[in-house]
C-alpha positions as CSV (number, residue, x, y, z in Angstrom):
1,X,-58.8,-8.2,5.2
2,X,-61.0,-7.6,2.2
3,X,-62.7,-10.5,0.5
4,X,-61.2,-11.2,-2.9
5,X,-62.7,-12.8,-6.0
6,X,-60.9,-12.9,-9.4
7,X,-58.4,-10.3,-8.1
8,X,-61.2,-7.8,-7.2
9,X,-61.7,-6.8,-3.6
10,X,-65.3,-6.6,-2.3
11,X,-67.1,-3.8,-4.1
12,X,-68.1,-1.6,-1.2
13,X,-68.3,2.2,-1.5
14,X,-67.2,4.9,0.9
15,X,-70.7,4.9,2.5
16,X,-70.6,1.2,3.3
17,X,-73.0,0.2,0.5
18,X,-72.6,-1.6,-2.8
19,X,-70.3,0.2,-5.2
20,X,-72.3,2.1,-7.8
21,X,-71.0,2.8,-11.4
22,X,-69.0,6.0,-11.8
23,X,-69.5,6.5,-15.6
24,X,-70.5,4.6,-18.6
25,X,-70.0,7.6,-21.0
26,X,-67.1,8.1,-21.0
27,X,-66.5,4.4,-20.0
28,X,-64.2,4.4,-17.0
29,X,-62.6,2.0,-14.5
30,X,-59.5,0.0,-14.5
31,X,-61.2,-2.7,-16.6
32,X,-63.4,-0.2,-18.4
33,X,-66.6,-1.5,-16.9
34,X,-67.8,1.9,-15.5
35,X,-66.9,1.1,-11.9
36,X,-64.0,2.2,-9.7
37,X,-63.3,-1.3,-8.4
38,X,-60.2,-2.3,-6.5
39,X,-58.1,-4.8,-8.4
40,X,-54.9,-6.5,-7.2
41,X,-53.3,-5.8,-10.6
42,X,-54.2,-2.1,-10.6
43,X,-51.1,-0.5,-9.2
44,X,-52.6,2.9,-9.8
45,X,-55.6,2.2,-7.5
46,X,-58.2,3.8,-9.8
47,X,-60.7,3.8,-6.9
48,X,-61.9,7.5,-6.7
49,X,-64.9,8.5,-8.7
50,X,-64.4,12.2,-9.4
51,X,-66.2,14.9,-11.4
52,X,-63.6,16.5,-13.7
53,X,-62.9,20.3,-13.5
54,X,-60.8,22.4,-15.8
55,X,-58.5,23.1,-12.9
56,X,-58.0,19.5,-12.1
57,X,-57.5,18.5,-15.7
58,X,-54.8,21.2,-16.0
59,X,-53.2,20.0,-12.8
60,X,-53.1,16.4,-13.9
61,X,-51.6,17.4,-17.3
62,X,-48.9,19.4,-15.4
63,X,-48.1,16.2,-13.5
64,X,-47.6,14.2,-16.7
65,X,-51.0,12.7,-17.0
66,X,-52.9,14.5,-19.8
67,X,-56.5,13.3,-19.4
68,X,-58.1,16.0,-21.7
69,X,-56.3,15.3,-25.0
70,X,-58.1,12.8,-27.2
71,X,-56.2,9.6,-28.0
72,X,-58.3,7.9,-30.8
73,X,-55.7,5.1,-31.1
74,X,-56.8,4.0,-27.7
75,X,-60.5,4.8,-28.1
76,X,-60.1,7.7,-25.7
77,X,-62.0,10.9,-26.5
78,X,-60.4,12.9,-23.8
79,X,-62.1,14.2,-20.7
80,X,-63.9,17.5,-20.2
81,X,-65.2,19.4,-17.2
82,X,-68.3,17.6,-15.8
83,X,-67.2,14.1,-16.9
84,X,-66.9,11.5,-14.2
85,X,-63.7,9.4,-14.1
86,X,-62.1,6.8,-11.9
87,X,-58.9,8.5,-10.7
88,X,-55.9,7.0,-9.1
89,X,-56.2,7.6,-5.4
90,X,-52.7,8.9,-5.2
91,X,-53.3,11.5,-7.9
92,X,-56.5,12.6,-6.2
93,X,-54.6,13.0,-2.9
94,X,-51.9,14.9,-4.6
95,X,-54.5,17.3,-6.1
96,X,-56.2,17.6,-2.7
97,X,-52.9,18.6,-1.0
98,X,-52.4,21.2,-3.8
99,X,-55.9,22.6,-3.3
100,X,-57.0,21.4,-6.8
101,X,-59.0,18.2,-6.1
102,X,-62.2,17.6,-7.9
103,X,-65.4,16.6,-6.1
104,X,-66.0,13.0,-5.4
105,X,-69.0,10.7,-5.9
106,X,-68.8,8.6,-2.7
107,X,-71.4,6.0,-3.8
108,X,-69.1,5.2,-6.7
109,X,-65.8,5.6,-4.9
110,X,-64.4,2.3,-3.6
111,X,-63.7,2.1,0.2
112,X,-60.1,1.0,-0.6
113,X,-59.4,4.6,-1.7
114,X,-59.3,5.5,2.1
115,X,-56.1,3.4,2.4
116,X,-54.4,6.1,0.3
117,X,-56.5,9.2,0.8
118,X,-57.7,10.3,4.3
119,X,-61.3,9.2,4.8
120,X,-62.2,12.7,6.0
121,X,-60.8,14.3,2.8
122,X,-63.0,12.1,0.6
123,X,-66.1,12.8,2.8
124,X,-65.3,16.6,2.8
125,X,-65.3,16.6,-1.0
126,X,-68.2,14.2,-1.5
127,X,-71.1,15.5,-3.6
128,X,-73.3,12.8,-2.1
129,X,-72.1,12.8,1.5
130,X,-75.6,13.4,2.9
């Protein structure tokens, strides 16, 4: 069982090392600290650090989660291709199964993502697998 502190499971990445930040610009993560940490209160499991593509952003929008449209009232400028973002593991898996998954930064993807997404799928799509 994962070690828990303040509702956060141990911050270990997919490569077994300390979790690295995903993005500080745009600021991402469930708590907007730049990291794809695993939190007990994060029912969406925002644990996959992915590099956005136009194809994925369109796919996500078609599934009801528009990540590209700015929402200034929430301080959200909207994502564009090339941005890194902590995705819900379930949405990444859905995109993977549809052939539209964005690449993953394994050093910034929490190991808990592998409880929702097949480990092999994350490794296969990792930009930093080697």
